[in-house]
C-alpha positions in Angstrom: 203.9 148.8 148.8 204.7 152.2 147.2 204.8 153.9 150.6 207.1 151.2 152.0 209.4 151.5 149.0 209.5 155.3 149.3 210.3 155.0 152.9 213.4 153.0 152.0 214.4 155.6 149.4 214.1 158.2 152.2 216.4 156.1 154.3 218.9 156.1 151.4 218.6 159.9 151.1 219.2 160.1 154.9 222.4 158.1 154.3 221.3 155.0 156.2 224.5 153.0 156.7 222.9 149.7 155.7 221.5 151.0 152.4 224.7 152.9 151.6 226.6 149.6 152.0 224.2 147.5 150.0 221.6 149.4 147.9 221.1 146.5 145.4 218.0 144.9 147.0 216.4 148.4 147.1 217.2 148.9 143.4 215.8 145.4 142.6 212.5 146.3 144.4 212.3 149.7 142.6 212.8 147.9 139.3 210.0 145.5 140.1 207.7 148.4 141.0 208.7 150.4 137.8 206.6 150.3 134.7 209.1 151.5 133.5 209.9 154.2 136.0 209.0 154.7 139.7 208.2 158.2 141.1 209.7 158.7 144.5 208.0 161.4 146.6 210.9 161.2 149.0 213.4 162.0 146.3 211.1 164.3 144.3 212.2 162.5 141.2 211.5 159.6 138.9 214.0 156.8 139.8 215.3 155.1 136.7 216.7 151.6 137.1 216.2 150.3 133.5 219.4 150.1 131.5 217.5 150.9 128.2 215.4 153.7 129.6 218.4 155.3 131.1 220.3 155.2 127.8 217.2 156.7 126.0 217.1 159.6 128.5 220.8 160.5 128.2 220.5 160.4 124.4 217.7 163.0 124.5 219.2 166.1 126.0 216.6 168.3 124.3 214.0 166.7 126.5 216.1 165.8 129.5 218.5 168.5 130.6 221.8 167.5 132.4 221.4 170.4 134.8 221.8 169.0 138.3 219.4 170.1 141.1 222.5 171.2 143.0 224.0 173.1 140.1 221.7 176.1 139.6 219.4 178.3 141.6 216.5 177.9 139.1 216.0 174.3 140.2 215.6 172.5 143.5 218.8 173.3 145.4 219.4 171.9 149.0 222.3 174.4 149.4 220.3 177.5 148.7 218.6 178.0 152.1 221.9 177.7 154.0 223.6 179.9 151.5 221.2 182.8 152.2 221.9 182.5 155.9 225.7 182.3 155.4 225.6 185.4 153.2 224.7 187.4 156.3 228.1 186.7 157.8 230.3 189.6 156.9 233.4 187.5 156.1 231.3 185.2 153.8 229.4 187.9 151.8 231.8 188.2 148.9 232.2 184.4 148.7 228.5 183.8 148.6 228.0 186.5 146.0 230.6 184.9 143.8 229.0 181.5 144.4 225.5 182.8 143.3 227.1 184.2 140.1 229.0 181.0 139.5 226.0 178.8 140.1 224.2 180.2 137.1 227.0 179.0 134.8 226.9 175.5 133.3 230.0 173.6 132.6 230.6 170.0 131.3 228.6 167.7 133.6 225.9 170.4 134.2 225.8 171.8 130.6 223.6 171.0 127.7 224.1 171.4 123.9 225.3 173.6 122.4 227.4 174.8 125.3 228.5 171.2 126.3 229.5 170.3 122.7 231.6 173.4 122.5 233.2 172.8 125.9 234.0 169.2 125.1 235.6 170.1 121.8 237.8 172.7 123.6 238.8 170.4 126.5 239.0 166.9 125.0 242.7 167.6 124.2 243.4 167.7 127.9 242.8 163.9 128.1 244.1 162.9 124.7 245.2 159.3 124.4 248.8 160.2 123.7 249.1 162.1 127.0 247.6 159.2 128.9 250.0 156.7 127.3 252.9 158.9 128.3 251.6 159.1 131.8 251.6 155.4 132.5 255.2 155.1 133.7 254.6 158.1 136.0 251.4 156.5 137.5 253.4 153.3 138.0 256.2 155.2 139.7 253.9 157.1 142.1 252.1 153.8 142.9 255.4 152.2 143.7 256.4 155.0 146.0 253.1 154.7 147.9 253.3 151.0 148.3 256.9 151.3 149.5 255.7 153.2 152.5 253.8 150.2 153.9 255.1 147.1 152.0 257.4 145.9 154.7 254.8 146.5 157.4 252.5 143.7 156.3 249.4 145.7 156.9 247.8 148.9 155.6 244.6 150.9 155.2 244.5 150.7 151.4 242.0 153.5 151.2 243.8 156.1 153.3 247.4 155.0 152.3 246.8 154.2 148.6 243.4 154.7 147.0 243.1 158.4 148.2 246.7 159.3 147.3 247.3 157.8 143.9 244.6 159.7 142.0 245.1 162.9 144.1 248.8 163.0 143.3 248.2 162.3 139.6 245.5 164.9 139.1 247.6 167.5 140.9 250.6 166.7 138.7 248.5 166.9 135.6 247.2 170.2 136.8 250.8 171.3 137.4 250.4 172.5 141.0 252.9 172.1 143.8 252.7 168.8 145.6 253.4 170.4 149.0 249.9 171.9 148.7 248.2 168.5 148.2 246.5 168.7 151.5 244.8 172.0 150.6 243.7 170.6 147.2 242.3 167.5 148.9 240.4 169.7 151.3 238.8 171.6 148.5 237.9 168.4 146.7 236.2 167.0 149.7 234.2 170.2 150.2 233.2 170.2 146.5 231.6 166.8 147.2 229.4 168.1 150.0 226.3 168.8 148.0 226.7 165.7 145.9 224.4 163.1 147.5 223.6 164.9 150.7 219.9 165.7 150.7 220.2 167.9 153.7 223.8 169.3 154.2 224.3 171.2 157.4 225.0 175.0 157.4 228.6 174.4 158.4 229.0 172.0 155.5 227.6 174.6 153.1 229.8 177.3 154.5 232.9 175.1 153.9 231.7 174.3 150.4 231.2 177.9 149.4 234.4 179.0 151.1 236.4 176.3 149.3 235.0 177.3 145.9 236.0 180.9 146.6 239.5 180.0 147.6 239.9 177.6 144.7 238.8 180.3 142.2 241.2 182.8 143.6 244.1 180.4 143.5 243.5 179.0 140.1 242.5 182.2 138.4 246.0 183.5 139.0 247.5 180.3 137.6 245.3 180.5 134.5 246.5 184.0 133.8 250.1 182.8 134.2 249.6 179.8 131.8 247.9 182.1 129.2 251.2 184.1 129.1 253.5 181.1 129.5 251.9 177.8 128.7 253.2 174.5 130.0 252.4 170.9 129.4 249.7 170.6 132.0 245.9 170.7 132.4 245.8 174.3 133.6 247.5 175.4 130.3 245.1 173.3 128.3 242.1 174.9 130.0 243.6 178.4 130.0 244.3 178.3 126.2 241.4 176.1 125.1 239.3 177.5 122.2 236.9 176.4 119.5 236.9 178.1 116.1 239.0 180.9 117.6 236.6 181.4 120.5 238.2 181.0 124.0 236.4 179.5 127.0 234.8 182.0 129.4 236.2 182.6 132.9 233.3 180.6 134.4 233.9 177.7 132.0 237.6 177.6 132.8 237.0 177.6 136.6 234.1 175.1 136.4 236.2 172.7 134.3 239.1 172.9 136.7 236.9 172.3 139.7 235.4 169.3 138.0 238.8 167.9 137.0 240.0 168.2 140.6 236.9 166.5 142.1 236.2 163.9 139.4 239.9 163.3 139.0 240.3 161.8 142.4 237.1 161.1 144.3 235.6 158.6 141.9 238.9 156.8 141.2 239.5 156.6 145.0 236.2 154.8 145.4 236.9 152.5 142.4 240.3 151.6 143.8 238.8 150.9 147.3 236.2 148.6 145.8 238.8 146.8 143.7 241.0 146.3 146.8 238.0 144.9 148.8 237.3 142.5 146.0 240.9 141.2 145.9 241.1 141.0 149.7 237.9 138.9 150.0 237.8 136.8 146.9 241.1 134.9 147.2 240.5 132.5 144.3 240.0 135.5 142.0 243.0 137.3 143.5 245.3 134.4 142.8 243.9 133.9 139.3 244.6 137.5 138.5 248.0 137.5 140.1 249.1 134.6 137.8 247.3 136.0 134.7 247.8 139.8 134.6 246.4 140.0 131.1 243.0 139.6 132.8 243.3 142.8 134.8 241.7 145.1 132.2 238.6 142.9 132.0 238.6 142.7 135.8 238.5 146.5 136.0 235.6 146.7 133.7 233.6 144.2 135.7 234.5 146.1 138.9 233.1 149.2 137.3 229.9 147.4 136.3 229.4 145.5 139.5 230.2 148.2 142.0 230.7 151.5 140.2 231.7 154.7 142.1 228.7 156.8 141.0 225.3 155.5 142.1 223.2 157.9 140.1 222.8 161.5 138.7 219.9 163.8 138.0 218.3 165.0 134.8 215.4 167.5 134.6 212.6 167.5 132.0 212.7 170.6 129.7 209.1 170.1 128.5 206.0 167.9 129.1 206.9 164.4 128.1 206.4 160.8 129.2 208.3 157.8 130.5 206.9 154.7 128.9 203.4 156.2 128.8 203.6 157.8 132.3 203.1 161.6 132.0 206.0 163.8 133.1 205.6 167.5 133.6 208.2 170.1 132.6 210.5 170.7 135.5 210.2 167.2 137.0 213.4 165.4 137.8 214.7 161.9 137.0 217.4 160.2 139.0 219.4 158.0 136.7 220.6 155.1 138.8 223.6 154.1 136.8 224.6 151.5 139.4 221.1 149.9 139.2 221.1 150.0 135.4 224.4 148.1 135.4 222.6 145.2 137.2 219.4 145.3 135.1 218.8 141.6 134.2 217.2 142.6 130.9 220.6 144.0 129.8 223.0 141.9 131.8 222.6 138.1 132.5 223.3 137.1 136.0 223.8 140.7 137.0 224.7 140.1 140.7 227.5 137.7 139.8 231.0 139.1 139.4 232.3 137.6 136.1 235.6 138.9 134.6 234.9 136.9 131.4 231.6 138.9 130.9 231.4 139.7 127.1 230.0 142.1 126.1 230.3 144.3 129.2 228.5 147.4 128.1 228.3 149.1 131.5 227.3 152.7 132.1 229.6 153.4 135.0 231.2 156.3 133.1 227.9 157.5 131.8 226.7 157.2 128.2 226.3 159.4 125.2 227.7 162.9 124.9 228.3 163.1 128.7 230.5 160.0 128.7 233.2 160.8 131.3 235.9 162.9 129.8 238.5 161.4 132.3 237.6 157.8 131.8 240.9 157.0 130.2 242.8 158.3 133.2 240.5 156.4 135.7 241.0 153.1 133.8 244.8 153.6 133.7 245.0 154.3 137.5 242.6 151.4 138.2 244.8 149.0 136.1 248.0 150.2 137.8 246.3 150.1 141.2 245.0 146.5 140.7 248.5 145.3 139.7 250.0 147.0 142.8 247.5 145.4 145.1 248.1 142.0 143.4 251.8 142.4 144.2 250.9 142.3 148.0 251.2 138.6 148.7 248.2 137.0 150.3 246.4 140.3 150.8 243.3 139.8 152.9 241.0 141.8 155.1 242.4 142.5 158.6 240.4 141.0 161.5 239.7 144.5 162.7 238.3 145.7 159.4 234.7 146.9 159.3 233.1 148.2 156.1 232.3 151.9 156.3 231.0 153.9 153.3 230.9 157.6 152.3 227.7 159.3 153.5 226.4 160.1 150.0 223.7 158.5 148.0 225.4 159.6 144.7 229.1 158.7 145.4 229.5 155.2 146.8 232.8 154.2 148.2 234.5 152.8 151.3 236.2 155.1 153.7 238.6 152.5 154.9 240.1 149.1 153.8 242.2 147.5 156.5 244.2 144.6 155.1 247.1 142.4 156.0 249.6 140.7 153.6 253.0 139.0 153.7 255.6 141.7 154.2 257.6 142.4 151.1 260.6 144.3 150.1 259.8 147.8 149.0 259.4 148.4 145.3 262.4 150.1 143.7 262.5 153.7 144.9 261.9 156.4 142.3 262.3 160.1 142.1 258.7 160.5 142.9 258.6 160.8 146.7 255.4 159.8 148.5 253.0 162.5 149.6 253.2 164.2 152.9 252.2 162.5 156.1 249.6 165.2 156.6 247.8 164.1 153.4 248.1 160.5 154.4 246.3 161.3 157.6 243.7 163.4 155.8 240.8 160.9 156.2 241.7 159.5 159.6 
């Protein structure tokens, strides 16, 4: 039984299309085999599907470090072997050297206390509630512009033409970077995701990943210097001038934070919006109920996060010999916290496979838990709320006959790569001063 289960986990690591699309039966079987945790030889980690055990682990950073196996060279790193080979290429030598130096730094989602506490204190201001409230009209305006491009057509790919673009435009505006360079930023963001959930990335993928980090740092280090001299009302200025008790962030902390803001600020929200769109296009009774009762949208978003969250799981590493419910764990062993599985743990959530917008309480862990609770969750919720209402405004939205479900090839980030829908053609929303992104960015994922 254990070998069969581990074989299925290996298939997940190998990005088996069937398991990427529907990992829930696998997680249920892992939960059944867990007492309270299952060690996967294939993953080289304890797989945690228990809601309570997951919360216990994230609340104990002294025992369970947040350092990801892809984040530092001290730990298991699937990028390291290819990086050594790429370093032999003359044009990549400097970029790999910078990457090795960068990889030893720990920022936000790869940092532990006290570094993480200091960084959060310095950067929380960037996502302060007042800024997010002020952003809502702009999010709505960008959304309207995107919908206007396909509203009269009666069909669209809601991933490519909406879910990719809304968070990408907004995080770029918040950073304060030119929108005519969105395609470049999106390319960097896609490359940053290469080691996330790919057990065996190719050498070409690793080369692109390292090259994009190098180009990103060169680009944004100049902007950070400019914002230090002349601050603006944007995220780059917040990062450039952030300090705690008079102590500024280091260069690596600034670059690391900006990289994470770019990646997390669009990839996870894109997957959330795609999942929401699929729900509306396939559950027409729910769609019609929400369309007539928009006050239910926030609760719908929360249940979408619980039921089909964008992040399947993340790693922790044991800092000392410990145990999991009596099972011995050696220092240096990994645990894979399956947030998506914990959100469907029947011990914590009655009828976990049912989608219920009246679920109360709905204490999901889609944004993490404890001190590493997602710093950008307010922005993600805002964009998901605006996006849900925008898709509800498409009359009779339903899956197109030619639609087939296709998912990202990652066992950590779970999201659809297309969502072909049809709807009754509508008049375009009122045009605003926010012009839609370029056609090149719209075609980025084709």
